C-alpha positions as CSV (number, residue, x, y, z in Angstrom):
1,M,82.1,103.3,93.9
2,I,82.9,107.1,93.7
3,T,82.1,109.1,97.2
4,A,80.9,112.8,96.3
5,T,83.3,115.1,96.4
6,S,83.5,118.0,98.8
7,V,82.6,121.4,97.9
8,R,83.5,124.3,100.1
9,A,80.6,126.9,100.0
10,W,80.6,130.4,101.1
11,E,77.2,132.9,101.8
12,L,77.7,136.4,100.9
13,D,76.0,139.1,103.2
14,R,75.0,140.4,99.8
15,T,73.2,139.9,96.1
16,P,76.2,140.0,94.3
17,D,75.8,141.4,90.2
18,L,76.3,137.8,88.2
19,V,77.7,139.9,85.3
20,D,80.6,141.7,87.1
21,L,80.7,138.5,88.7
22,V,81.3,137.0,85.9
23,S,83.4,139.2,84.3
24,A,86.1,139.4,86.8
25,A,86.8,135.9,87.2
26,R,87.0,135.9,83.1
27,D,89.4,138.2,83.4
28,A,91.3,136.2,85.9
29,G,91.9,133.3,83.6
30,H,88.8,131.5,85.2
31,E,86.4,129.2,82.5
32,V,82.9,130.9,83.3
33,L,78.9,130.2,82.2
34,L,76.3,132.6,83.3
35,I,72.8,131.7,82.7
36,E,70.7,135.0,83.5
37,R,66.7,134.4,83.6
38,P,65.1,137.3,83.3
39,M,61.8,136.8,84.7
40,P,60.3,137.8,87.7
41,D,61.6,135.7,90.7
42,A,63.7,133.7,88.5
43,V,67.2,132.6,89.7
44,S,70.4,133.2,87.4
45,V,73.5,130.9,87.9
46,A,76.8,131.6,87.5
47,A,79.2,128.6,87.7
48,L,83.2,128.9,87.4
49,G,85.9,126.1,86.4
50,R,85.2,123.1,84.5
51,A,84.3,119.7,85.1
52,F,86.3,116.8,83.4
53,D,84.8,113.2,83.1
54,I,87.6,110.9,83.3
55,V,88.8,106.9,84.0
56,A,91.3,106.5,86.6
57,A,93.4,103.6,86.8
58,F,94.6,102.5,90.4
59,Y,96.6,99.7,91.6
60,C,94.3,97.5,93.4
61,A,96.5,95.9,96.4
62,S,93.8,93.6,97.7
63,C,93.0,92.4,93.5
64,D,96.6,92.5,93.1
65,C,95.5,94.5,89.8
66,V,94.7,97.3,88.1
67,R,91.2,98.8,88.1
68,D,89.6,101.3,86.4
69,V,87.3,103.8,88.1
70,S,85.2,106.5,86.4
71,T,84.8,110.1,88.4
72,T,84.8,113.8,87.5
73,V,86.9,116.6,88.9
74,Y,86.6,119.9,88.7
75,A,89.8,122.5,87.5
76,R,89.6,126.4,87.5
77,E,91.6,126.8,84.4
78,P,89.6,125.7,80.9
79,E,93.0,124.1,79.7
80,P,94.4,122.4,82.8
81,H,97.7,120.3,82.9
82,G,97.1,116.7,82.6
83,S,99.1,116.7,85.8
84,E,96.9,118.4,87.3
85,L,94.0,116.3,86.5
86,F,96.1,113.7,87.9
87,T,96.4,115.3,91.2
88,L,92.7,116.1,91.6
89,S,91.6,112.4,90.8
90,S,94.2,111.1,93.4
91,Q,93.0,113.6,96.0
92,Q,89.4,112.1,95.6
93,E,88.3,108.9,97.9
94,H,88.0,105.9,95.7
95,K,86.9,102.5,96.3
96,C,87.8,99.2,94.2
97,P,84.6,98.4,91.8
98,V,85.4,95.0,92.5
99,C,86.6,94.5,96.1
100,G,85.3,97.3,97.9
101,S,88.6,98.0,99.1
102,N,89.7,101.4,100.1
103,V,92.3,102.9,97.1
104,A,95.3,105.1,98.4
105,S,96.0,107.9,96.2
106,E,99.4,107.0,95.8
107,A,98.0,103.9,93.8
108,Q,96.4,105.6,90.8
109,C,98.9,105.2,88.0
110,A,97.1,106.7,84.9
111,I,93.9,108.8,83.6
112,R,92.5,109.0,80.3
113,P,89.2,110.5,79.3
114,A,86.0,108.8,79.5
115,G,84.5,110.2,76.3
116,E,86.0,111.2,72.7
117,V,89.1,113.0,72.9
118,A,87.5,115.7,70.8
119,T,85.4,116.6,73.9
120,W,88.4,117.6,76.0
121,P,90.8,120.6,74.9
122,S,93.0,120.0,72.2
123,E,96.6,120.3,74.0
124,L,95.3,118.2,76.8
125,P,97.1,114.3,76.7
126,W,94.9,111.1,75.5
127,R,96.8,109.6,79.0
128,W,98.3,111.0,81.9
129,N,100.5,108.6,83.5
130,R,102.4,108.4,86.8
131,S,105.8,106.9,86.6
132,D,106.9,106.5,90.4
133,T,103.5,104.3,91.6
134,P,105.2,101.6,93.7
135,R,103.8,98.4,92.3
136,K,104.5,95.1,90.4
137,P,106.6,95.4,87.3
138,P,103.5,94.9,84.4
139,R,105.5,91.6,83.0
140,Q,105.6,89.9,86.4
141,T,101.7,91.4,87.1
142,A,101.0,89.5,83.7
143,K,102.6,86.2,84.3
144,E,100.8,85.9,87.4
145,L,97.5,86.6,86.1
146,L,98.0,84.5,83.2
147,C,99.1,81.5,85.3
148,R,95.9,81.9,86.9
149,L,94.0,81.9,83.8
150,A,95.9,79.1,82.3
151,T,95.2,76.4,85.5
152,G,91.7,77.9,85.5
153,T,92.5,79.4,89.6
154,A,91.3,82.9,88.1
155,E,87.9,84.3,86.9
156,T,88.0,84.8,83.6
157,Y,86.2,87.8,82.9
158,E,88.5,89.8,85.7
159,S,91.4,88.7,84.8
160,Y,91.0,89.4,81.3
161,R,90.0,93.0,82.1
162,S,92.9,93.4,84.4
163,L,95.3,92.3,81.5
164,Y,93.9,94.3,79.0
165,E,94.2,97.2,81.3
166,I,98.2,96.3,81.8
167,W,97.9,96.3,77.8
168,R,96.6,99.4,77.2
169,V,99.0,101.4,79.9
170,H,102.4,99.6,79.2
171,N,101.8,97.8,75.9
172,S,105.3,98.4,74.7
173,S,106.0,96.1,77.7
174,V,103.8,93.0,77.0
175,Q,103.8,92.8,73.3
176,E,103.2,89.4,74.1
177,L,99.9,90.2,75.6
178,R,98.6,91.1,71.9
179,P,96.8,87.8,70.4
180,L,94.9,87.9,73.6
181,F,92.9,91.0,72.6
182,S,92.8,89.8,68.8
183,I,90.6,86.9,69.3
184,P,87.7,87.4,66.3
185,G,84.4,88.0,68.0
186,I,85.7,89.8,71.4
187,E,86.4,93.4,71.6
188,P,88.0,93.8,74.6
189,D,86.9,97.6,74.8
190,G,83.2,96.7,74.0
191,D,80.8,94.6,76.2
192,L,81.9,91.2,76.7
193,S,79.6,87.7,76.5
194,I,81.1,85.8,79.1
195,T,80.1,82.4,77.8
196,E,81.7,78.9,78.0
197,D,83.5,79.4,74.6
198,F,84.7,82.6,75.8
199,R,86.6,81.2,79.0
200,R,87.7,78.8,76.8
201,Q,89.3,81.2,74.3
202,V,91.0,82.9,76.9
203,Q,92.4,80.4,78.9
204,S,93.7,78.7,75.5
205,S,95.3,82.2,74.2
206,A,96.6,82.7,77.9
207,T,98.2,79.3,77.6
208,A,100.0,79.9,74.8
209,I,101.3,83.4,75.4
210,L,102.6,81.9,79.1
211,A,104.8,80.0,76.9
212,N,106.6,82.6,75.2
213,L,106.4,85.5,78.3
214,Q,109.6,85.8,79.6
215,D,110.5,87.8,82.6
């Protein structure tokens, strides 16, 4: 669940010339857009800034795992740094999409584009990670999730998604998880059909991985 982003508004005491306004903003380095409607009584629109659809990864303390939350951030510059988008996203109010608990801004650990990379400015990174987020080491979190899967005490879908998020963000630290996301007929990035066969394959793979996952 995403709460609405607060927007500051100022009421002018006159009708501005939008061409002059947009020109001044562009000269100042802002991303601008002007839609002119010359018809009588029509309203022209000027927009400043740029919107970015992102997926932010947060550590939910209640669920004890990483969750993805889709949101939109607005930047004044046409090509902001990844760290700026990270900060803008962390300043929004977020709730865990599963348990509904509030997520603290310092719990945000990564962002990535919601769409294709080509839709973003070329200089922006595919992902921007925050390295100082206070949370459990990825291997410890992965091991706990695998234990619950292997013993049948965890919800298969949510645990599988949580392990995939750990794999995406920290794959160099949890290479042992690779077989879990190479099961024939299962696409971790796509829609998952939660069948008994899916649960059986995930549980079997988790049990095998757990035997080789060292602290």
